[in-house]
N, C-alpha and C positions, 0 to 999 in steps of 0.2 A: 504494500500500500504506500502511496506517495506520502512523503513527509509533510506535504501541504494539506493532507486530510487529517482532521482531528476528530476521532469518534469518542464522544463523551459518554463513557459507560459507567452507570451508577445505578444501584438498586432502585432508588427513588424515581429515576428517569424511566427505567424499565417498567416500573409500576404505572407511572402516568401514561407511558406510551401504550400500555395495554388498554387503557380506557379510551385513548384516541382511536385505536384500531377497532374497538367494539362498535358495531353499527347501531347498537341500542343506546349509546351515550347521547344524551340530549345536547342540542346545540349550545345551550347556555354553559353546560359543563365542558363541552368541547372547546369553546372560546376561552374559558378560564384556564384549562390545562395547556392550551397553546401558549397563553400568556406566561404561565409559570415556567414552561420549558424554555421559552424565549429568553427569560431572565437568566437562566443558567447558561445558555449558549453565549449570550452577551458577556456574562461574567468570565467565561473561558476565553472568548475572543479578545477581551481586554487585559488578559493576564500579563502580557509582555509590554503593556503600554508604557512608553518611556517619557511622555511629555507631562511632567509634574512640576509644580512650583511649590517652593517652601514659603510659608507665611507664618508670622508670629501671631499667636492667639493666647488667650488666657483661660484656663479651666477654672472651675470654682475653687481649685486648690492652689494652682501655681501657673506662672507663665511657661509656655512651651512652644514648640514648632509643629505645624501641621502641614500636610501636603494636599494640594488641590490639582485636579486634572486640568490641563490647558490644551488648546488646539484639539478640542473634542472632535471625534469622528462625526461624519454626517450619516444618519440612519436613513437608508433608502428602501422603500417598499416596492416590490414588483406586484402591481395590482392584479387581481384584487386580494388574493389569498395572503400576500405579504402584509396587508393591513392588519390581519389578525395577530401578527407578531409585534406590531408597533407599540401597543400599550405596555407590553412586557419590556421591550427594548428601551423605551423612553422612560419607564419607571426606574431603570438602572442608570440611564444617562439623561436626566431631565433637562440638562443644559445643552443637549445636542440639537442641531437643526435637522430638518427632515426633508427628504425628496421623494418623489413618486414617479414610477415608470409604469405606464399602461401598455402592455404588450401581450400578444397571444400568437399561437401558431395556427395559421389558416390551413385547414385540411384540403382546401380546393387548390390553392396556389402552392402548397407545400413550402411555405415560407413564413417567417414571422411578420406580424403587422403591428406597428406602434401606433397607438391612438392617443397617448397622453405622455407628456414629459415635462416635469416641473422640478427644478433644483434650486437650492439657495444660491443667490448671486455670487457668494464668496466660496463656492465649492472647489474652485481650482486649487490644486495642491493639497487639499484635505483628504485624509483617509476616509474610507467608506465602509460601513457595515451594511451589506446588502441582504435583505430579508425575503425569503420565499420558503414556505413550509416544506415544499417538495421539489426535488430535482429528479425528473424522470428522463426524458430525452435530452434535456439541457439546452434545447434550442432557444427558448426565451431567456434563459440565464446568460447564455453566451451573447445574445443580442444586447441584453441589458449591460453587460460588462463592456462590450464594444462601445456603446453610447457613452458610458461613464468615462472611459479612457479618452474618448474624443474631447471631453471637457477638461482633460488634464488633471484628473483627480490623483491622489496619492495611492497608498496601498489599499487594495480592496480585499475585505474578508467577507465570505458568504456564511450566513447562518441559516441552516435548513434542518428541519426535524428529521426527515427521511430523504435518502438519496439512492440512486441506482449506481452500480459500478460503471455501467455504460455512460451515464451522464457525467460522472466524475472524470472518466477517461477523456470524454469529449471536452469538458471544461478545461482540463489541463493540457490537452493537445493545443488549444487555441490560446489559453492564458495560463501558462505554467507558473506564473508568479502569484496566482490567487489562492489564498487559504480558504478551506471549507471546514466549518464546524457543524457536526451533525450528531444525532443520537444513534442512528443505525444506517447501515448500507444494505438495501434490499437486493436479493439475488435475482429477482425476476421482474419483467414487465409483460403485460398482456398486449394483445393486438391493438388495443385502444390507447396504448401508451401509459396505462396506469401501473403504478408500482404494485407488486404482489409479494406478501399479502397487503402491504400498504395500509391506507386508511380511507381510501376513496378520494372523492374530489374535495379537497380542503376548503375551497371557496364555498361550495354548496353547503358543506356541513357548518362552516362558520356563520353563514348568513341565511341559512334555510331557504335556499333558492331551488331546491329540488326535493 
């Protein structure tokens, strides 16, 4: 497995993932668990963050020095399923700005179609945490990374709850510098491009659209 792929294996995550996989999990609970797992993935993705400043503070007991994150990464959602990860990500990084990419794979033209793109004006040079709960074929993920790099962003880290090995291989074929943080790598995809066993269509389950 590539050193750029970080599989976050933990009994609590396996427990929560089981509820996400269960088709009988209600949408409200599904959203809450996606949020909780997203927090953990952001926590891991920020583990090697180097941009910290030291400031003087005073506790109720004594004067001391504290550290604050500076040059915060931009949290970017690949719509619409990525929006389900935003609350969790931004609860960990409440000072971060946010971007949105609306993109899908059109089955008729066999290509990706972008319908929305909105980034903070100062995104150039900033690192990015790119959120999408699932990476299956990786076509939309690669297109999203292409667009972000066109804007001259810094390091891109992807946080995704489930991925396919095929998708990871494809992402790193085109973007070997991108790190991916995930809970599990699924072994199969079906003819519709869904991960197996997977958890279904994350967007539909988040927003009750099916």
